[in-house]
C-alpha positions in Angstrom: -19.7 11.0 30.2 -21.4 8.8 27.7 -20.7 11.2 24.9 -16.9 11.0 25.4 -17.0 7.2 25.4 -19.1 7.3 22.3 -16.5 9.4 20.5 -13.7 7.1 21.7 -15.3 4.0 20.2 -15.2 5.7 16.7 -11.4 6.2 17.0 -10.4 2.6 16.3 -7.1 2.2 14.5 -6.5 -0.7 12.1 -2.9 -1.7 12.7 -3.0 -4.8 10.5 -2.9 -2.8 7.2 0.4 -1.1 6.6 0.7 1.5 3.9 3.8 1.2 1.7 6.4 3.7 2.5 7.8 5.7 -0.5 11.3 6.0 1.0 11.5 2.3 1.7 10.5 1.6 -1.9 13.3 3.7 -3.2 16.1 2.5 -1.0 16.9 -0.6 -3.1 17.4 1.7 -6.2 19.9 3.9 -4.5 23.0 2.1 -5.9 21.8 2.9 -9.4 20.1 6.3 -8.8 23.0 8.0 -7.0 25.7 7.4 -9.6 23.4 8.3 -12.5 22.4 11.6 -10.8 26.0 12.3 -9.9 27.1 11.8 -13.5 24.3 14.0 -14.8 25.3 16.7 -12.3 29.0 16.5 -13.3 28.0 16.7 -17.0 25.7 19.7 -16.4 28.4 21.6 -14.4 31.0 20.8 -17.1 28.6 22.0 -19.8 28.0 25.2 -17.9 31.7 25.8 -17.5 32.4 25.3 -21.2 29.5 27.5 -22.2 30.7 30.3 -19.9 34.3 30.1 -21.1 
């Protein structure tokens, strides 16, 4: 019984320190990133269509 309580005392979790979330860091950039990626995709597809024709 004392062994299980000894292991439980080592499992303390520090909730005061939050790690930065990658997704939350990218969310403010979405109004810029999405149109740029969309434009690149359209250009790439048009270039492929012209190359194949």
